[in-house]
N, C-alpha and C positions, 0 to 999 in steps of 0.2 A: 420570465423577464431576462433580457440580455444583461450580462455582467461584464463590465469594462474596467480595465486598469489604464489610467492616464499617468504618464511619467513626464518628468522634466529633464532637460539636458542643456548644457551651456557652461560658459566660463565662470570662474569664481567671481562673486560680487557683481554678477549681472542681474540680480534681482529675482532669482527663481523662487526662493522661499517667500519673499515679500509678495510676489505675484500670486502664489498659491493662497496666501493669507487673504489677499484681496478677493480672490475668487470663491474661497470656501469658508472664510472666517476662522480657519484653524492655523495655528503656528506649528509647523512641522519640525522646528528646532526644539527638541525636548531636553537636550543636555545643557547643563549650566554653562559649560565651556563654550558651546555654540552661541548661547545668548550673550555671553560676555564678550566674545570675539567678533560676533556679527557675521560669522561664516558657518556654513553647514559642514560638519565633520562626518556624521553618520547618515544613513538613510532616514528619511522622515516619511510619515504616513498620515493620511487624513481621508475622511469620507468627503465626497463631493456630490451634493444634491443639485442636479441639473434642472433647468426650467421645465423640461418635459416630465419631471417626476422620477426619472431614472436616477438611482444612486450609484455613482462610480467610485472607484478607489483611486487615490493619488499616491504615487511614490515620488518623493522629492529627493534628488540625488545631489551629493556634494560636487562642487565644480573645481575645487583646487586640485592641481596635478598630484599632490601627495596623497589624495584620497580617491584616486581613480579606481582602486580595487574595491572600494565601497560602492562606487557608482556601478561597477560591473556586477556586483551582487544583486542590484535591483533592476537592471535594465532588461533582463531576460523575460520578465513578465509583462512588458509594455504592450498594450494594444494600440495606443495612440500617444504620440509624444509632442510636447511643447518645446520646441527648440528656442531657447531664450537668448537674445543678443541685446546687450545694453546699447542704446542709441548713442550714448556719449563716447563709447569705446569701439564699437563695431566688432568685426570678427577677430577672435583672439585664439591662442594656441589650443585651449581646451574646447573652444567651439568646434575646431576642426577635429580634434581627437574624439570628442563625444559623437560627432557626426559619423566618423569612421566606425566607431563602435556600434552605433545604431544600425548602420548598413550591414555590418558583419553579423549581428545577432538577428537580422531579418525583420526588423520593425518595418511595417508597410505603410503606416499612415501617420501624418503629423501636421502641425500648424506652426508657422514661424511667428514668434512674438518679439517685437522690438519694445524693450522696456525703457523707462526713464526718459520718455519723449519730452517731458516737461523741462529737461535740462538742455535741449538743443533747439536750434531754429529749423525752419522748414527746409532750407537749402541743404543743411548738414544731414537732415533725416533722409533726404532723397539720395544723397551719396551713400549712406549706410545701407539703404535698401538695395542699391545696385551692387554693393560689395557682398551683401548676403546672398543675393540671387546668383552671383558668380560663384560663391563658395558652395552652393548646393546643386550646381549643375551636374547632371549625371547621377544624382542620388534620388532616393524615393521622395525627397522634398522638393524636387525641381519644379513641380507645378503646385506646390502647397500654398494655401492662402497665407497672407502675411497681415498681421495686425500690429498697429503702433498703439501702445498703452502707457499709462502712468498709474502705478499703484498708489501714488500719493494723492493725485488730483481726481482719480477715477476715470480719466479720459480713456475711451476705448474699451473699458472693462465690460460694459453691457454687450457690445458687439462681439467681443471675444467669447464671452460666455455663451451667446447664441450660436456662434460658429462651432464651439466645442460640442455643444448639444447636437448640432446637425452632423458633425463628424462621427459621433458615436453610433449613429444610425447605420453607417456603412461598415462598422467593425464586424468581422465574422465571429459569430459566437463560438466559444470553445466547446469541445466535446465533453458532455456530461456523463456519458456512459463509460463503462470499462473501469479499470483500476484508477484510484485517485493518486495524485502525486503533488507533493508540496515541498519545494526546495526551501530550506530554512534560512531566513536572513536575520533572525533575531532570536535569542534564547534568554529567558529570565525566570525568576521564581517569584511566586506570590504566596505569602504566609497563609497556611491553611489549604492551599490548592496544590502546591508543588510546581513542577516544571511546566513552563508554557513556551511554545515556539510560535513564531509567526512567519508568514510567507504568502506568496501569491499561489493560489491553487491552479495548477496548470491543466489538470484534466480530472474528469470524474466528479463524484460527489463524496463528501465525508460526513458521517453522522455521529452523534453522541452514542457511545457504546461500541463503535466499530473497533475491530482488531486492527493493528497497524504494525509496521516494521520500520525501524530507523536504519537507513542505509548510509554509507557502506558498512557500518559497524554491525548490522544485522541484529539489532536489539528489538525484542518484541515488546509491545505495549498495547494499551487500550485507550481510546479517546474518551477521556472523562468528561470533557466539556468542549463545546465549539462556540466561538464568538466571531462575529463579523462587525468590524468598526465599533468594538467595545460592547456590542449587544449580544446577549446569549441567544443562540439559535439551535434548533434541533439538527439542521444539516446545512452545509455550505456547498456552493457550486463552483465549478471551474470558472475562472475569471474574477473571483472575489479575493480580497485581502482577508486572510483567515488567521485566527489565533486558536491553537489547539492545546488543551491541557492534557499532558501525557501521564498516564498512571504508571507507577513503579519505576520511573527513571529519575535519576538525580540530574541537576542542572549541569554537572560536570561531564555527564555521559553524552550530551548532545551539544553540537556547536554549529555555527554558521557554516554552510556548505553541505550539511547533512540533508538527506531527503526522507521525509515521512511519507510512506506510501502503503498501498494495499500489500499485505504479506505475500512474499514470493513474486511480486510483479517486476522486480528489478534484480539484476545480477551484478554485484560489484566486480570491477575489472581493473587490471593494471595495464591493459593494452587495448587501444581504441583505434580503429581505422577511420579516416576522414578525408574529405576534400579540403585542402588548405589554399586560401588565396593570400598572397603577400601583398600588402598595400603598395600602391604605386609610389607613395611618399615614404616608404620604408627607407632608412638611411643606407642600407647595404643588403646584399643577397643573404639569404638564410642558408646555413650550411647543414649538411647531413650530420645527425647526432648532436646538433646544437642544443644546449640546455635552455628550456623555456618555462614560462609560467602559463599554464592552461587554465582559463576561466570558462566555466560552463555552469549554467544554473546560478547558484550562489557560491559555488566551490572555486577555490584557487588551489591548484596542485602543481608541484614541480615535476618536470620530466624531460625527456629528450625526444626530439622529433626525428623520425627516420624517414628520409625521402625515398620513396619506393621506385621512382622512375627517373631520377636525376641526381647529380652530385651536389648541386646547389640550386636554390630557387631565387630567381631574379625578382626585383620589385615589379609589381603589376602582373605577375604570372601566378598560375595555380597548378597544383599537382596532387596526386594521391600520397597520403602519408600515414604512418602509424606512430601514435604517441605511446611511448613506453614510460610509464609514470612511476613516481616514487611512493605514491599512496593511491589506493583504489578510488575510483569514482563510480557512481551509479547513474548512468545516463541511458537515454533511449535513442534509437535510430531517428535521425531527423533533427535532433537537438542541435542548436547553434552554439558556437564557441568563439572565443577570442584568445589569441596568444600575445604575450608580451615578452620582451627579452628579459633574461635573468637579471642582469645588472649592467647599467641602470635599467629599471623597468620602464619600457616604452612599448606602446601598442604598435604591433607590426603586421598583424594579420588575423585571420579567422576563417570560419567556414562552417561546414555541416558534417555531423557524425554519420558515418555510413554503417559501421558495425561496432556496437557498444561492448561486445565481449569477443575480442579477436584473438585468433592464434598468432604466433610469431610469423610474420610475413618475410619471405625472401625478397630481396630487392631485384629489380629488373627481371621479374618473373612474369612472362606473358599471361599465364593462367591466373595469377593473382590480379593483374591489372584488368583482365576481362571480367573477373568476378566483381571487382569493385565498380567497374563501369555499369555492370548490370544492376548492382545495388543502387547506384546513383540515379540511373534512369527510372527506377521505380517499377521494375517488372512486377506485374500483378501477382504472380505466384509468390515472389519474395515478399511483397508488401503484405499480402494476406497471411503468409507464413509467419512473418514477424509479429503481426497483430495477434495471432494465436499464441506465439511464444510469450508475449507480454501478458496474456490472460492467465498464465500459469496452468492450473488444472481446473479452471472455471469454464464450464461449457458455454459456448456463445453461438448465436444464430447468425445467418448470413447478413441479415439487416444490420446488426451491430458491426460486423466486419466492414460492411459498406460505408457506414458512418466513420469508422475509425481510419479507413484507408483513403477515403475520398473516391473510391472506385464505384462504378455502376453495379447494380445487383447481378447482371448477367456476367460481368467480368469476375466478380467475386465468386459466383457459383462455379464458373469454369475453372478458376484457380483452385477452389476447394476440391473439385473433382480430381484435378491433377495431384494435389497434395495428398489426398487419400490414396490415390493409385500408386503414388511413390512412397507410401507408408511414412509420410511426414506428419499426417494428421489422421485422426479417427473420427468417425461419425456415430451418433447415437440418435435413434428415432424414439421419441418419447412424447406421448400425449398429443400426437398430431403434428409435432414440430421436429425438425432435424437440428441437432446440436453438434458442434465440432470442438475438438480439443487437440492441442499439440501433442503428437505422439511421444516426442522426446521428453517433455515435461511429465507426461503420464507414466512413461517407462521409469523415469527417475523416482516418481512417487511410489510406484509399485515396488521398486527395488528397496526403497526406504522402509516400506511396510514389511517386506519380506525379511529385511535385516532385523527389525524390531521383533518379529515373530520368531526368527531363528534364535535370538538371544533369550526370548521368553521360554521357548521350548527347551533350550539347554538348561535354564535355571529351574524350570517347572515341568519336567518331562511327563508328569501324570495329569497335567491340565490340558484341556482340549484346545485352548487358545485364548486370545485376548478378546474382550468385549468389542463388538463391531463399532460401537459409538466411540470407544477410546481411539481406535485406529482412524476413524473418520476425523475426530477432533485434532489428532496429532499430525496426520499425514495429508488428509484431504479436506482441510477446513473450508475450501470454497465450494465443496460438493454437498448438496443436501443428501439425506438418507436415500431418497428415491434415485438420485443420479448415481450415488455410489453403488447401489445394487445393480444398476445397468453396467457401470464400468467394470465391476467384478465378474460380469458375464463375458467380457471380451477375451479373446484368445491371449491378448497381451498380459492378462492377469490370471492366467491358468494356474500359476503356482499358488494362488490364494484361494482357499475354499471357505465358504460360509456355511455354518451349521447353526440354525436358529439365530441367536443373537451373538454368536461368537465367530471368530475368524481364525483360521489356522493355515499352516503350510500344507500343500497337497500331500507331501510325503510324511507328514506327522500322524502318528496314531498312538493312542494311549494303551499300554499293556502293563499289567502288574508283573513284577518278578514273583517267583514262588513265595518268597518271604512276605512281600507286600500283599499278595493275595491272601495269605494266611492271616495277616494282621487285619485285613479288611473284613474277612469272615468272622474273626474273633470279636471285632468291634461291633458288628451288627448283632451277633449273638448276645453280647453284653448289654446292648441297648434294649434288646427284646426281653431280657429277663424281667425287667420292670418297665414295660413299654410306655407308660405315662408318667413315670418318674425315673427317666433314664439317667445314668451317671454322666458326668462331663466326659466327652469323647477324648479330650486331651489327656485326662487322667488315665483312661483305659489304655490308650496307645502308649503312654509312658510306662504303664505297668507291664505291657506286652514287650517292652524293649524296642519299640519302633524308632526311637531317637529322632534325628533330624528329618527322617523320612515320614514320620507320623503326620505332620500337618499336610504334606502332599497327598498322602493316602486319603485323609479326611476330605481335602478339597476335591479330589477325583470322585469320591463317592457322592459328594454334594452335587457336582456338575452332572454326574450320570443320573441324578434323581433318586438314587437308592436311599439317600438320607435327606432329611429336610431340617434346616437350621432355622429356628424361630427366634433365637436370641443368642448372645455371644457364647454361652456355655450350655444351651438347651438345644439338643438335636434329637429328633425322632427318626425311627426307621420309616420308610415310605409306607409300609403296611400299617404301622401304628398311627401315623399322621392321617392316612385316608380313613381309618376307622374313627379317629377323633372328629374329622370333618363330618362324616356320616352321622355320628351321634349328636353333634352340635346342631346340624341342619334339621334332623328329625325332632329334636327337643324343641327347637324354636317353632317349627311348624305345629307342634302339638300344644305348646304353652304360650306362644306369641313372642317370647323373648327369653334370654338366658343371662344370668349374672356370673361373675367370677366364682362366687361361692357355689352356685348351682353346677357350674362346669367342674369345679373341684370334686364335688360329690358324685357327679355323673361318671367321671373317669377314675374315681378312687385315687386322686392325686393330691397335691398340695397347691397353695396359692403361687408358690415359686414357679410352677410349671403352667398352671391354668392361666395366669395373667399374661405372660408373654405369648402363649398360644393364641389367646383371643386378640391380642394386639397384632399378631402376625396375620390372622384371618381378616382383621380390619384392613390391613394394608393390601391384602389380596382381593378385597371387596367381596369376600364371601359373607362377612358380617358387617354391620354398620352400628357404631356406638351411638346410643341416645341416653345421656346421663350415665347411670351405673349399669345399664342393660345393653344387650346387643340384640338387634333384629337381623333378618336376612338381608344381605347385600345383593347388588345386581349380578355378581359372579357366583352366587350360590348354585350348587348343582340342582338340576330340575328334579331328579329322583335319586334316592339313596337306598342303600341296603345295608343294614347293620348286621355284622356277623355275630 
């Protein structure tokens, strides 16, 4: 089912909230102050059940000029807008400012709604219609349908409702594949649940239990619960209003303007390249290095605009710019933005982000301008490369890249061939499909794994490496075990070597010093003196004077398989363990089962050793417990020979 967000826009006290209540039955003014003053201060939200059966989400924005920044935090997720103009007042300052903002953030579809028609006569209404049509000329609303309604009498509400339903059919569905991204517009806490954030899901899907990252702070979390319009769901889709319960984060750690997204899918940045349009009605030219307020997603960040091809930007003109910000933002290529002057705060322009993580650009540099022109035109290689970058180290197929970029499959495959040839991407053939990863992301992940292993080898020189699953979870969380195995076979990962279930640096090898080798042999001899009642190895190593190196020697012998640890302080030599397994297996085949007491007598040991040994064999599936007895398990050796 297609998911649609419907938003409002318009001047203060033109009846936006009253209209939404008439259409949906919900009052979006939730704050006591809003209800007392009769004006919206914050963003309001409501479900909207349309006649067709589709459930849309509504974002109701405040219209007062003092609360434009709140309006800007909600408008980025609109699929369809209702531009509300009161028939008794006509076009007002925030009507025009909201219309400018809608244009700048790229809203494509809308309906014009004239409210309070019960307060005017027919002649006045016609004059207002003409005024509104003149105001929207040259905008995306130039040909939009117009409806005159009264939320008080109900006039025109059924016709408007049907028109909204029809308009949602034409809305382009958002991309459900790839990383999810939710700009946060509200943060609160619920007793017993913890921190909850809300927002419009811009892309992807999010499920209960998913790992997530809060940008730009880079806080890791887990999605404890997902709700859509107050109802608990297992997953939410792009285009829905979503509430996420975040595990392990306090309400003070997350604020409006943050982005909750797939881990590693965004890169916070203080420098962003963009195409900027200065509004024709801007009061004056924009100067190089002027301080501005950048609004993108739900974030508002202060910074300075660096004009890359001119000394100043005149009203109605556009140019390439670099925003150098005072706080980092986490945005994507293609995101829309609005800028307002620093003081007094007035909307003066906006545009499209071309490079979300930009190096410092030199002004009047032809190479820089050519590069930005190429990014703006959407060169297939750059578009596909950017989509791969956003995927982190998650392998993607060409069909997904086609959906993400809007390019045809042939264009995508040609771009991928070029990216692989230029060593900007790597390909993996697995189970009949070809997958692609961004080479830069993968190289950084390999470097991170190598750094972890280098530190581990330095601290534990006698250990062969880290468990493969630990490296996967810490560095390659987007990769399944089978994909990681393929990645580690690439020349790019040649410095990482896999041995059974462990991973090490290629240059690392375990070798005992003469003293360590002597302690190892002495330990094995001590354990063999009473093979089924061995002393605690830590005590033996302490007696030998191994000191801090003792635990490392023990760990190395366990990894080599020369010793087998069945409990915290119960360690057998490999020979003794194999003999015990052979005796247990043969005894069960002869007698049908074995008890702890019988094993104790069979090995001439005590319960302190017999019980953990049997529990260890249960874990290895060599034996299986039934009551107080053990029978053979599925991993029992087929034949045994008792020495």
